[in-house]
C-alpha positions in Angstrom: -111.7 271.0 0.7 -115.4 271.7 0.5 -116.7 274.6 2.6 -120.1 273.9 4.1 -122.3 276.7 5.6 -124.5 275.1 8.3 -127.5 277.0 9.5 -128.3 276.7 13.2 -127.0 273.1 13.8 -128.0 271.6 17.1 -125.7 270.0 19.8 -126.4 266.4 18.5 -125.1 267.4 15.1 -122.1 269.1 16.7 -121.2 265.9 18.4 -121.2 264.1 15.1 -118.9 266.7 13.6 -116.6 266.3 16.6 -116.0 262.8 15.4 -116.4 263.2 11.6 -115.3 266.2 9.5 -116.9 266.3 6.1 -115.2 269.5 5.0 -114.5 273.0 6.2 -117.4 273.8 8.5 -118.9 277.3 9.0 -121.7 277.6 11.6 -124.2 280.4 11.4 -126.4 280.8 14.4 -127.9 283.3 16.8 -126.3 281.5 19.7 -122.6 280.5 19.5 -121.1 278.5 22.4 -117.5 277.9 23.3 -118.0 274.3 22.3 -119.2 275.5 18.8 -115.9 277.5 18.5 -113.9 274.4 19.3 -115.7 272.2 16.7 -116.4 274.5 13.7 -113.8 276.2 11.6 -115.7 279.5 11.6 -118.7 280.8 13.5 -121.0 283.6 12.4 -123.1 285.3 15.0 -126.6 286.0 13.6 -129.2 288.4 14.8 -132.2 287.0 16.8 -134.3 284.5 14.8 -137.2 287.0 14.4 -134.8 289.3 12.4 -134.9 287.3 9.1 -133.9 290.4 7.1 -130.8 290.9 9.2 -130.1 287.2 9.1 -130.1 287.1 5.4 -127.9 290.2 5.1 -125.3 288.5 7.3 -125.5 285.2 5.4 -125.2 286.9 2.1 -121.6 287.9 3.0 -120.5 284.3 3.5 -118.9 282.4 0.7 -119.3 278.6 0.7 -119.5 275.6 -1.7 -122.7 274.3 -0.2 -125.6 275.2 2.1 -126.7 272.7 4.7 -130.3 273.4 5.7 -131.3 270.7 8.1 -132.7 272.4 11.2 -136.0 274.0 12.3 -134.5 277.5 12.6 -132.4 277.0 9.4 -135.4 276.1 7.2 -136.9 279.6 6.6 -133.7 281.7 6.1 -132.1 278.7 4.3 -135.0 278.4 1.8 -134.7 282.1 1.0 -130.9 282.0 0.7 -131.0 278.9 -1.5 -133.6 280.5 -3.7 -131.5 283.7 -4.0 -128.3 281.8 -4.9 -130.0 279.2 -7.2 -128.7 276.3 -5.0 -130.6 273.1 -4.1 -132.8 273.4 -1.1 -136.4 273.5 0.0 -138.4 276.1 -1.9 -139.9 279.1 0.0 -143.4 277.7 -0.8 -142.6 274.3 0.7 -140.8 275.8 3.7 -143.9 277.9 4.5 -146.2 274.8 4.2 -143.9 273.0 6.7 -144.2 276.0 9.1 -147.8 277.3 8.6 -150.0 274.5 10.1 -153.2 276.1 8.7 -152.0 276.2 5.1 -150.4 272.7 5.6 -153.7 271.2 6.7 -155.6 272.8 3.8 -153.1 271.6 1.3 -153.1 268.0 2.6 -156.9 267.9 2.7 -157.0 269.1 -0.9 -154.6 266.3 -2.0 -156.3 263.5 0.0 -153.7 263.2 2.7 -155.3 262.2 6.0 -155.1 265.0 8.6 -157.2 265.7 11.8 -160.5 267.6 11.4 -159.4 271.2 11.9 -160.4 274.9 11.8 -159.0 278.3 12.3 -160.0 279.9 15.5 -159.7 283.2 17.3 -161.7 282.7 20.5 -163.0 280.2 23.0 -166.4 280.6 21.3 -164.8 279.5 17.9 -163.4 276.4 19.6 -166.7 275.6 21.2 -168.5 275.7 17.9 -165.8 273.4 16.4 -165.7 270.9 19.2 -168.0 268.0 18.6 -166.3 266.3 21.6 -163.3 266.7 23.8 -160.4 266.5 24.0 -159.3 269.0 21.2 -155.9 270.4 20.5 -155.0 274.1 20.3 -151.8 275.1 18.6 -150.2 278.2 17.1 -150.5 278.5 13.3 -146.7 278.7 13.2 -144.7 275.6 14.1 -143.3 276.3 17.6 -141.5 273.0 18.5 -144.4 272.0 20.7 -144.4 275.2 22.7 -147.9 276.6 23.3 -149.5 273.4 22.0 -152.2 272.4 24.5 -154.8 269.7 24.8 -158.1 270.8 26.2 -159.9 267.9 27.9 -163.2 269.5 28.8 -165.4 272.6 28.2 -164.6 273.7 31.7 -160.9 274.2 30.8 -161.6 276.0 27.5 -161.6 279.6 28.4 -158.4 279.3 30.5 -156.5 277.3 27.8 -157.5 279.7 25.0 -156.5 282.7 27.1 -153.2 281.2 27.9 -152.5 280.5 24.2 -153.7 284.0 23.1 -151.4 285.6 25.6 -148.4 283.8 24.2 -149.0 284.3 20.5 -148.2 288.0 19.9 -144.6 287.7 21.3 -143.9 284.1 20.4 -140.6 284.2 18.4 -141.6 281.4 16.1 -144.9 283.2 15.2 -143.1 286.4 14.5 -140.5 284.7 12.4 -143.1 282.9 10.3 -144.9 286.2 9.6 -141.6 287.9 8.6 -140.7 285.0 6.3 -144.0 285.3 4.5 -143.4 289.0 4.0 -139.9 288.5 2.6 -141.0 285.6 0.4 -144.1 287.5 -0.7 -146.3 284.6 0.3 -149.8 284.8 1.8 -150.2 283.4 5.4 -154.0 283.3 4.9 -154.4 284.3 8.5 -153.0 286.5 11.3 -150.9 284.1 13.4 -150.5 286.6 16.2 -154.2 286.3 17.1 -155.6 283.3 15.3 -154.7 279.7 16.0 -155.5 276.2 14.9 -158.0 273.9 16.7 -158.2 270.3 15.7 -159.6 267.0 16.9 -157.3 265.0 19.2 -156.6 262.0 17.1 -156.5 258.7 18.9 -153.8 256.4 17.7 -150.2 255.4 18.3 -147.7 258.3 18.0 -145.4 257.4 15.2 -143.1 259.2 12.8 -141.2 258.7 9.6 -137.8 260.3 8.9 -135.6 260.5 5.9 -133.9 262.6 3.2 -135.1 263.9 -0.2 -132.6 264.2 -3.0 -134.4 266.1 -5.7 -137.5 263.9 -6.3 -136.0 260.8 -4.7 -137.4 260.1 -1.2 -135.1 258.0 1.1 -137.3 256.9 4.0 -135.4 255.5 6.9 -138.4 253.6 8.4 -141.0 254.1 11.1 -140.2 255.2 14.6 -142.6 255.0 17.6 -142.7 257.9 19.9 -143.2 257.5 23.7 -145.2 260.6 24.9 -145.6 262.1 28.4 -149.1 262.1 29.9 -148.8 265.9 30.3 -151.4 268.1 28.5 -148.3 269.5 26.7 -146.9 267.2 24.1 -143.3 266.1 24.9 -141.5 262.9 24.0 -139.9 260.6 26.5 -138.5 258.0 24.1 -138.1 256.7 20.6 -138.3 253.1 19.4 -136.9 252.2 16.0 -137.7 250.5 13.8 -141.4 249.5 14.2 -144.0 248.4 11.7 -146.3 251.0 10.2 -148.6 249.7 7.5 -149.2 252.4 4.9 -147.1 255.1 6.5 -144.5 255.0 3.7 -147.1 255.7 1.0 -148.8 258.4 3.2 -145.4 260.0 3.9 -144.6 260.2 0.2 -148.0 261.6 -0.6 -147.6 264.3 2.1 -144.2 265.2 0.8 -145.4 265.4 -2.8 -148.5 267.5 -1.7 -146.4 270.3 -0.2 -143.7 270.1 -2.9 -140.8 269.5 -0.5 -137.5 268.7 -2.2 -133.8 268.7 -1.4 -134.4 268.5 2.3 -134.6 266.2 5.3 -138.0 265.3 6.7 -139.5 264.2 10.0 -143.3 263.4 9.7 -145.4 263.0 12.8 -148.4 260.7 12.8 -151.2 259.6 15.1 -151.9 256.1 13.7 -152.3 256.7 10.0 -153.2 260.4 10.4 -150.5 263.1 9.5 -150.0 265.6 12.3 -147.2 267.6 10.6 -144.3 267.5 8.2 -141.1 269.0 9.3 -138.7 270.0 6.4 -135.5 268.9 8.2 -133.9 266.1 10.0 -135.1 265.2 13.5 -133.2 267.3 16.1 -133.8 265.5 19.4 -130.8 264.4 21.4 -129.9 260.8 20.6 -131.5 260.9 17.2 -128.2 260.8 15.3 -127.0 257.9 17.4 -130.3 256.0 17.0 -130.2 256.2 13.2 -126.5 255.6 12.9 -126.9 252.4 15.0 -129.7 251.1 12.7 -128.6 252.5 9.3 -124.8 252.4 9.6 -124.4 256.1 8.9 -125.3 259.4 10.6 -128.2 261.0 8.6 -126.4 264.4 8.4 -123.3 262.8 6.8 -125.5 260.8 4.5 -127.0 264.1 3.4 -123.6 265.8 3.0 -122.2 262.8 1.1 -125.2 263.0 -1.3 -125.8 259.3 -0.6 -129.3 258.7 -2.0 -129.1 254.9 -1.7 -132.2 253.5 0.0 -131.7 253.2 3.7 -132.4 249.7 5.2 -132.4 249.5 9.0 -130.7 246.6 10.6 -131.3 245.6 14.3 -133.6 246.9 17.0 -132.9 250.1 19.0 -134.4 252.7 21.3 -133.6 256.0 23.1 -135.1 256.9 26.5 -135.0 260.3 28.1 -134.9 261.5 31.7 -137.3 264.4 31.7 -138.2 267.3 34.0 -141.3 269.4 33.5 -141.0 272.0 36.3 -138.9 275.1 36.7 -135.7 275.0 38.8 -131.9 275.0 38.8 -129.8 271.9 38.4 -127.6 271.5 41.6 -125.9 268.2 40.9 -125.9 265.2 38.6 -124.9 261.7 39.5 -124.2 259.8 36.3 -124.3 256.1 35.6 -122.1 254.8 32.7 -124.1 254.4 29.6 -126.2 257.5 29.7 -125.5 260.9 28.0 -126.1 263.9 30.3 -127.6 267.0 28.7 -127.5 269.4 31.6 -124.9 270.5 34.0 -125.0 272.1 37.5 -126.2 275.7 37.3 -128.5 275.1 34.3 -131.9 276.9 34.7 -134.9 274.7 33.8 -138.3 276.1 32.7 -141.8 274.7 33.0 -144.2 274.7 30.0 -145.3 276.9 28.3 -142.1 278.9 28.7 -140.6 279.4 25.3 -137.2 278.0 26.5 -138.6 274.8 28.0 -136.6 271.8 27.0 -137.4 268.9 29.3 -134.7 266.3 28.4 -132.0 266.0 31.1 -130.3 262.9 29.8 -130.8 260.0 27.4 -129.7 256.4 27.0 -129.4 254.4 23.8 -129.9 250.6 23.9 -130.3 247.7 21.5 -131.9 244.2 21.6 -131.4 241.3 19.3 -135.1 240.7 18.4 -137.3 243.5 19.8 -137.2 247.3 19.5 -139.7 247.5 22.5 -137.4 245.4 24.6 -134.6 247.8 23.6 -136.6 250.6 25.0 -137.1 248.9 28.4 -133.3 248.5 28.6 -132.7 252.2 27.7 -135.4 253.3 30.2 -133.7 251.3 33.0 -130.3 252.8 32.1 -131.4 256.4 32.2 -133.4 255.8 35.4 -130.1 255.3 37.2 -129.1 258.9 36.6 -129.7 261.1 39.7 -130.4 264.8 39.5 -130.7 267.3 42.4 -132.9 270.2 41.2 -133.8 273.2 43.4 
């Protein structure tokens, strides 16, 4: 039986493995739950994500037949471990470009991949010099899963928004992890991510993404997904609609992947219209994503990856996921569920408001289909999840 070492798999993937077992499964993560211990054959407790050196030392002791590097937190240590062992995986250089937004923007610009107008900033004055108009977007140099990413709608908000971001950077775990990775990989960050940040134009256009797998040089693109965003100045997603049309996004996705040299990985590329916002070197991790793609493709993406199934994916049907979301702090007191939705929180769960590093606004999700329209499927999913009732104190 093949032994798989999985780095930081998320609950959606755990649910897939509860139903399908592709081999002997070893989970390595900094957080191990009782549910993990029930699903995985072995669990390895890792140090905090900022301790990459300690993480690699722990991983070095694990024998396995194959590494599975398909998560945000697994990308950086996984790239280093695969490089050390001579196994297929994203290179450290590509992993850094997926994580360092400043270097990513410069690389894409050099290769003619459309990205927002951008600059490196350190102060409100830097942002003001850059801003030809508002809104603009401020974000850490290091990928932070949307945490600390802020839209500034006017000059009057600028000082406060920059101060808020600057306060968060020096202790942000994702920022510290990116800096440590560059040190271990002997790669240049080209900036100080604990005090400098990215400012870019807010690009008008439909939020879209492309997802898929890369087997060597072969890119298997699943199709185009439409994102439904919250109106909050912080960027969170309230639904996914799949598949939708996206003229030119296949060619642009492939150009971005080639530009950063990403191979042997999953990918999730975010767009505004035809403009690339970021390339994530792993499969999408939101709840409901495995179900969404399994419904349309006939196979869970993580199992397609483990199986080495490089056959081109061809979505069939029309599907959508809708989330029940909460953007304030509080404690979940009770949940009243309607059949058809998946509940993601339980009584006693503490909820955080942005920009807290542990904010995760999805409380539940529903998956729905429609015979002719992905957007109609979203309305069905939205109606389903709206019937779930939460009491939050």
